[in-house]
Residue frames as a rotation matrix with the C-alpha (Angstrom) as fourth column:
MET 1
-0.855 -0.335 -0.397 24.57
-0.105 0.859 -0.500 -5.73
0.509 -0.386 -0.770 33.48
PRO 2
0.133 0.991 -0.002 21.21
-0.232 0.033 0.972 -7.09
0.964 -0.128 0.235 34.72
ARG 3
-0.410 -0.146 0.900 20.52
-0.902 -0.084 -0.424 -7.28
0.138 -0.986 -0.097 38.42
THR 4
-0.627 0.150 -0.764 19.91
0.004 0.982 0.189 -10.70
0.779 0.115 -0.617 39.82
THR 5
-0.600 0.469 -0.648 17.98
0.790 0.219 -0.573 -9.62
-0.127 -0.856 -0.502 42.92
ALA 6
0.149 0.769 0.621 14.84
0.640 -0.554 0.533 -7.51
0.754 0.318 -0.575 43.08
ARG 7
-0.798 -0.400 0.452 15.03
-0.023 -0.728 -0.685 -4.28
0.603 -0.557 0.572 45.03
GLU 8
-0.497 0.639 -0.587 12.98
0.841 0.190 -0.506 -4.02
-0.212 -0.746 -0.632 48.20
PRO 9
0.308 0.700 0.644 10.14
0.799 -0.558 0.223 -1.52
0.515 0.446 -0.732 47.85
THR 10
0.828 0.001 -0.561 11.75
0.422 -0.660 0.621 0.63
-0.370 -0.751 -0.547 50.54
ASP 11
-0.108 -0.983 0.147 14.97
0.887 -0.028 0.461 1.12
-0.449 0.180 0.875 48.58
GLY 12
-0.278 0.067 0.958 13.59
0.739 -0.622 0.257 3.80
0.614 0.780 0.124 46.29
ILE 13
0.777 0.587 0.226 11.93
0.288 -0.652 0.702 5.63
0.559 -0.480 -0.676 49.15
ALA 14
0.610 -0.625 -0.487 15.10
0.617 -0.012 0.787 5.48
-0.498 -0.781 0.378 51.20
VAL 15
-0.416 -0.807 0.419 17.15
0.895 -0.281 0.347 7.01
-0.162 0.520 0.839 48.40
ALA 16
-0.057 0.476 0.878 14.55
0.564 -0.710 0.421 9.64
0.824 0.519 -0.228 47.51
HIS 17
0.898 0.436 -0.058 13.92
0.279 -0.463 0.841 10.69
0.340 -0.772 -0.537 51.09
GLY 18
0.345 -0.868 -0.356 17.61
0.780 0.055 0.623 10.57
-0.522 -0.493 0.696 51.88
ALA 19
-0.496 -0.498 0.711 18.35
0.833 -0.503 0.229 12.86
0.244 0.706 0.664 48.93
PHE 20
0.390 0.716 0.579 15.53
0.385 -0.698 0.604 15.20
0.836 -0.012 -0.548 50.03
ASN 21
0.904 -0.069 -0.421 17.04
0.403 -0.191 0.895 15.39
-0.142 -0.979 -0.145 53.53
VAL 22
-0.084 -0.996 0.013 20.56
0.912 -0.071 0.403 15.97
-0.401 0.046 0.915 52.18
VAL 23
-0.360 -0.002 0.933 19.44
0.666 -0.701 0.255 18.79
0.653 0.713 0.254 49.85
GLY 24
0.635 0.706 0.313 17.24
0.263 -0.578 0.772 20.34
0.726 -0.408 -0.553 52.55
GLY 25
0.755 -0.417 -0.506 20.04
0.564 0.019 0.826 20.11
-0.334 -0.909 0.250 55.10
LEU 26
-0.257 -0.928 0.269 22.65
0.950 -0.191 0.248 21.54
-0.179 0.319 0.931 52.80
TRP 27
0.301 0.452 0.840 20.53
0.697 -0.705 0.129 24.57
0.651 0.546 -0.527 51.85
PRO 28
0.992 0.088 0.091 21.12
0.009 -0.767 0.641 26.59
0.126 -0.635 -0.762 55.06
LEU 29
0.480 -0.877 -0.015 24.72
0.451 0.232 0.862 25.40
-0.753 -0.420 0.507 55.23
VAL 30
-0.255 -0.565 0.785 25.53
0.953 -0.012 0.301 26.50
-0.161 0.825 0.542 51.67
HIS 31
-0.718 0.078 0.692 23.39
0.258 -0.893 0.369 29.64
0.647 0.443 0.621 51.36
LEU 32
-0.585 0.437 -0.683 21.81
0.768 0.030 -0.639 30.82
-0.259 -0.899 -0.353 54.56
ARG 33
-0.826 0.261 -0.500 20.64
-0.268 -0.962 -0.059 34.07
-0.496 0.086 0.864 52.97
SER 34
-0.633 0.618 -0.466 18.33
-0.546 0.071 0.835 32.36
0.549 0.783 0.293 50.47
PHE 35
-0.554 0.409 -0.725 17.11
0.615 0.788 -0.026 29.90
0.561 -0.460 -0.688 53.10
GLU 36
-0.626 0.304 -0.718 16.15
0.570 -0.450 -0.687 32.79
-0.532 -0.840 0.108 55.38
TRP 37
-0.859 0.372 -0.352 14.55
-0.505 -0.735 0.453 34.68
-0.090 0.567 0.819 52.46
VAL 38
-0.426 0.724 -0.543 12.11
-0.182 0.520 0.835 31.74
0.886 0.454 -0.090 52.06
PHE 39
0.046 0.402 -0.914 11.71
0.676 0.662 0.326 30.59
0.736 -0.633 -0.241 55.67
GLY 40
0.888 0.333 0.318 12.33
0.051 -0.758 0.650 33.86
0.457 -0.561 -0.690 57.53
PRO 41
0.001 -0.933 0.359 15.28
-0.498 -0.312 -0.809 35.36
0.867 -0.178 -0.465 59.37
LYS 42
0.598 0.068 -0.799 16.64
0.516 0.730 0.448 33.39
0.614 -0.680 0.401 62.30
THR 43
0.799 -0.332 0.501 18.17
-0.554 -0.731 0.399 34.78
0.233 -0.596 -0.768 65.47
ASP 44
0.289 -0.707 0.646 20.39
-0.519 0.451 0.726 31.73
-0.805 -0.545 -0.237 66.02
ASP 45
0.406 -0.193 -0.893 22.30
-0.891 0.134 -0.433 30.82
0.203 0.972 -0.118 62.90
TRP 46
-0.693 -0.694 0.199 24.07
-0.721 0.661 -0.208 28.04
0.013 -0.288 -0.958 64.79
LEU 47
-0.236 0.685 0.690 20.71
-0.314 0.618 -0.721 26.30
-0.920 -0.387 0.070 65.21
GLN 48
0.730 0.467 -0.499 20.08
-0.591 0.065 -0.804 26.32
-0.344 0.882 0.323 61.43
MET 49
-0.049 -0.848 -0.527 23.56
-0.909 0.256 -0.328 24.95
0.413 0.463 -0.784 60.88
THR 50
-0.717 -0.205 0.666 23.03
-0.568 0.726 -0.388 22.22
-0.404 -0.657 -0.637 63.45
THR 51
0.248 0.900 0.358 19.65
-0.303 0.424 -0.854 21.22
-0.920 0.103 0.378 62.04
GLY 52
0.636 -0.078 -0.768 21.07
-0.772 -0.040 -0.635 21.29
0.018 0.996 -0.086 58.50
GLY 53
-0.439 -0.889 -0.134 24.02
-0.864 0.458 -0.210 19.09
0.248 0.024 -0.968 59.52
LEU 54
-0.550 0.274 0.789 21.74
-0.386 0.755 -0.530 16.57
-0.741 -0.596 -0.309 61.23
LEU 55
0.595 0.800 -0.073 19.47
-0.399 0.215 -0.891 16.37
-0.698 0.560 0.447 58.18
VAL 56
0.300 -0.580 -0.757 22.48
-0.900 0.091 -0.427 15.83
0.317 0.809 -0.495 55.91
SER 57
-0.706 -0.600 0.377 23.71
-0.702 0.664 -0.258 13.05
-0.095 -0.447 -0.890 58.22
ALA 58
-0.145 0.740 0.657 20.33
-0.276 0.608 -0.745 11.36
-0.950 -0.289 0.117 58.38
GLY 59
0.710 0.433 -0.556 19.92
-0.610 -0.016 -0.792 11.60
-0.352 0.901 0.253 54.58
LEU 60
-0.077 -0.830 -0.552 23.31
-0.935 0.252 -0.248 10.10
0.345 0.498 -0.796 53.90
VAL 61
-0.758 -0.134 0.639 22.59
-0.458 0.805 -0.376 7.20
-0.464 -0.577 -0.672 56.23
GLN 62
0.299 0.927 0.226 19.26
-0.339 0.325 -0.883 6.61
-0.892 0.187 0.412 54.50
ILE 63
0.594 -0.126 -0.795 20.93
-0.803 -0.030 -0.595 6.56
0.051 0.992 -0.119 51.12
ALA 64
-0.496 -0.864 -0.089 23.68
-0.832 0.502 -0.237 4.20
0.249 -0.043 -0.967 52.33
ALA 65
-0.525 0.343 0.779 21.18
-0.410 0.700 -0.585 1.91
-0.746 -0.626 -0.226 54.02
ALA 66
0.488 0.778 -0.395 19.22
-0.731 0.117 -0.672 1.47
-0.477 0.617 0.626 50.79
SER 67
0.251 -0.448 -0.858 22.03
-0.772 0.442 -0.457 -0.62
0.584 0.777 -0.235 49.29
ASP 68
-0.803 -0.501 0.322 22.41
-0.589 0.587 -0.556 -2.83
0.090 -0.636 -0.767 52.35
PRO 69
-0.520 0.633 -0.574 20.18
0.103 0.713 0.693 -5.94
0.848 0.301 -0.435 52.43
GLN 70
-0.125 0.475 -0.871 19.32
0.963 0.268 0.008 -5.27
0.237 -0.838 -0.491 56.07
GLY 71
-0.908 -0.375 -0.188 19.39
0.409 -0.890 -0.203 -1.47
-0.091 -0.262 0.961 55.83
ALA 72
-0.484 0.774 0.408 15.81
0.217 -0.345 0.913 -0.92
0.848 0.531 -0.001 54.76
ALA 73
0.393 0.608 -0.690 14.53
0.812 0.123 0.570 -1.17
0.432 -0.784 -0.445 58.34
HIS 74
-0.273 -0.588 -0.761 17.11
0.836 -0.537 0.114 1.41
-0.476 -0.605 0.638 59.47
ALA 75
-0.943 -0.083 0.322 16.28
0.274 -0.743 0.611 3.74
0.189 0.664 0.723 56.62
ARG 76
-0.097 0.990 0.098 12.62
0.442 -0.045 0.896 3.49
0.892 0.131 -0.433 57.41
ARG 77
0.356 0.181 -0.917 13.10
0.934 -0.096 0.344 4.28
-0.025 -0.979 -0.204 61.14
ILE 78
-0.628 -0.646 -0.434 15.33
0.599 -0.757 0.259 7.25
-0.496 -0.098 0.863 60.29
GLY 79
-0.815 0.356 0.457 12.89
0.272 -0.460 0.845 8.42
0.511 0.813 0.278 57.63
LEU 80
0.206 0.964 -0.171 9.85
0.622 0.006 0.783 8.21
0.756 -0.267 -0.598 59.89
GLY 81
0.148 -0.222 -0.964 11.72
0.950 -0.240 0.202 9.78
-0.276 -0.945 0.175 62.82
THR 82
-0.843 -0.504 -0.188 12.92
0.424 -0.838 0.343 12.80
-0.331 0.209 0.920 60.86
ALA 83
-0.646 0.649 0.402 9.61
0.218 -0.347 0.912 13.33
0.731 0.677 0.083 59.01
LEU 84
0.318 0.799 -0.510 7.49
0.770 0.096 0.630 13.05
0.553 -0.594 -0.585 62.19
THR 85
-0.132 -0.431 -0.893 9.80
0.867 -0.487 0.107 15.45
-0.481 -0.760 0.437 64.08
LEU 86
-0.956 -0.291 0.032 9.85
0.266 -0.817 0.512 18.05
-0.123 0.498 0.858 61.30
LEU 87
-0.346 0.918 0.192 6.08
0.398 -0.042 0.917 17.74
0.850 0.394 -0.351 60.78
ALA 88
0.300 0.462 -0.835 5.43
0.944 -0.019 0.329 18.29
0.136 -0.887 -0.442 64.46
ILE 89
-0.495 -0.567 -0.658 7.64
0.634 -0.754 0.173 21.40
-0.594 -0.332 0.733 64.50
ASP 90
-0.926 0.166 0.340 5.93
0.208 -0.528 0.824 22.77
0.317 0.833 0.454 61.42
LEU 91
-0.128 0.991 -0.035 2.42
0.446 0.089 0.891 22.19
0.886 0.098 -0.453 62.78
VAL 92
0.245 0.152 -0.957 3.15
0.966 -0.116 0.229 23.53
-0.076 -0.981 -0.176 66.27
TYR 93
-0.318 -0.574 -0.754 5.18
0.624 -0.726 0.289 26.64
-0.713 -0.379 0.590 65.50
VAL 94
-0.798 0.168 0.579 3.51
0.433 -0.508 0.744 27.99
0.419 0.845 0.333 62.35
PRO 95
0.243 0.966 0.084 0.18
0.629 -0.223 0.745 28.60
0.738 -0.128 -0.662 64.20
LYS 96
0.454 -0.142 -0.880 2.10
0.822 -0.314 0.475 30.18
-0.344 -0.939 -0.026 67.10
GLY 97
0.990 -0.059 0.129 3.70
0.016 -0.857 -0.514 32.62
0.141 0.511 -0.848 64.64
ARG 98
0.509 -0.858 0.066 7.22
-0.181 -0.032 0.983 31.53
-0.841 -0.512 -0.172 65.60
ILE 99
-0.656 -0.665 0.357 8.01
0.249 0.256 0.934 30.32
-0.712 0.702 -0.003 62.06
ARG 100
-0.618 0.357 -0.700 6.72
-0.707 -0.642 0.297 31.49
-0.343 0.679 0.649 58.69
PRO 101
0.412 0.854 0.318 3.71
-0.506 0.505 -0.699 29.85
-0.758 0.127 0.640 57.00
THR 102
0.275 -0.367 -0.889 6.12
-0.896 0.238 -0.375 28.71
0.349 0.899 -0.263 54.23
TYR 103
-0.746 -0.549 0.377 7.00
-0.657 0.701 -0.279 25.92
-0.111 -0.455 -0.883 56.63
LEU 104
0.154 0.846 0.510 3.57
-0.490 0.514 -0.704 24.44
-0.858 -0.141 0.494 55.84
PHE 105
0.563 -0.092 -0.821 4.99
-0.774 0.291 -0.563 23.50
0.291 0.952 0.092 52.43
ASP 106
-0.596 -0.794 -0.119 7.58
-0.659 0.569 -0.492 21.48
0.458 -0.215 -0.863 54.34
ALA 107
-0.443 0.512 0.736 4.73
-0.598 0.442 -0.668 19.99
-0.668 -0.736 0.111 56.45
VAL 108
0.657 0.674 -0.339 3.05
-0.690 0.354 -0.632 18.74
-0.305 0.649 0.697 53.25
MET 109
0.142 -0.693 -0.707 6.33
-0.702 0.433 -0.565 17.13
0.698 0.576 -0.425 52.12
GLN 110
-0.757 -0.467 0.458 6.91
-0.649 0.452 -0.612 15.53
0.079 -0.760 -0.645 55.51
ARG 111
0.056 0.881 0.469 3.33
-0.665 0.383 -0.641 14.16
-0.745 -0.276 0.608 55.49
GLY 112
0.668 0.138 -0.731 4.11
-0.719 0.370 -0.588 12.68
0.189 0.919 0.347 52.06
TRP 113
-0.382 -0.874 -0.299 7.25
-0.664 0.485 -0.569 10.96
0.643 -0.019 -0.766 53.31
ILE 114
-0.618 0.211 0.758 5.33
-0.645 0.415 -0.641 9.55
-0.450 -0.885 -0.121 56.28
ALA 115
0.494 0.869 -0.030 2.62
-0.681 0.366 -0.635 8.22
-0.540 0.334 0.772 53.97
ALA 116
0.401 -0.409 -0.820 5.21
-0.732 0.395 -0.555 6.70
0.551 0.823 -0.141 51.65
TRP 117
-0.701 -0.706 0.105 6.99
-0.613 0.520 -0.595 4.91
0.365 -0.481 -0.797 54.49
LEU 118
-0.391 0.608 0.691 3.73
-0.625 0.376 -0.684 3.68
-0.676 -0.699 0.233 56.01
ARG 119
0.626 0.624 -0.468 2.76
-0.755 0.337 -0.562 2.14
-0.193 0.705 0.682 52.65
THR 120
-0.157 -0.757 -0.634 5.88
-0.714 0.531 -0.457 -0.04
0.683 0.381 -0.624 52.67
THR 121
0.766 0.300 -0.568 6.06
0.113 0.807 0.579 -3.38
0.633 -0.508 0.585 54.40
TRP 122
0.663 -0.568 0.487 8.10
-0.705 -0.256 0.662 -3.57
-0.251 -0.782 -0.570 57.60
PRO 123
0.248 -0.632 -0.734 11.30
-0.534 0.543 -0.648 -5.26
0.808 0.553 -0.203 56.57
THR 124
0.917 -0.035 0.397 12.37
-0.319 0.534 0.783 -8.22
-0.240 -0.845 0.478 58.66
SER 125
-0.060 -0.995 0.078 15.78
-0.717 0.097 0.690 -9.77
-0.694 -0.014 -0.720 58.91
GLU 126
-0.241 0.030 0.970 14.46
0.409 0.910 0.073 -12.70
-0.880 0.414 -0.231 56.88
GLY 127
0.742 0.596 0.307 12.75
0.538 -0.257 -0.803 -10.47
-0.400 0.761 -0.511 54.33
ALA 128
0.682 -0.565 -0.465 15.79
-0.586 -0.802 0.115 -8.27
-0.438 0.194 -0.878 54.04
ALA 129
-0.372 -0.852 0.369 17.92
-0.448 0.513 0.732 -11.32
-0.813 0.107 -0.573 53.28
GLY 130
-0.454 0.239 -0.859 15.47
-0.886 -0.021 0.462 -12.31
0.093 0.971 0.221 50.56
SER 131
-0.987 0.052 -0.155 13.97
0.062 0.996 -0.057 -15.45
0.151 -0.066 -0.986 52.09
GLU 132
-0.422 0.891 -0.166 10.49
0.311 -0.029 -0.950 -13.97
-0.852 -0.452 -0.265 52.67
GLU 133
-0.608 0.298 0.736 8.04
0.762 -0.043 0.646 -13.69
0.224 0.953 -0.201 49.78
ARG 134
-0.829 0.317 -0.460 6.06
-0.083 -0.884 -0.460 -10.50
-0.552 -0.343 0.760 49.35
């Protein structure tokens, strides 16, 4: 069945970034041992569980927002907020030796999400409803 409306450019990014956040958040929840093998042992497992749960929640909201005509702006704010926060943590605590250098791989991914979101247009209520040409 053909679609009658074109997808906003942020829809694909919202779904992809949301899925990335869900998978990344589920990893320590489902298999903490392998997560710690890659990113180092943690003294507070509850903190990994909390962070994982928040990432899953944020990712699910991003994915759900992608299908809502006015959700692109919300998905973008959540995406930029999570990516900027995680990038800052990676770049501050790797040099201090508090977290493993493998977190720099995460920093690269977060930088990529930030760049992807910044390349999109800021959705407006009119644009989200389809009345604004791009």
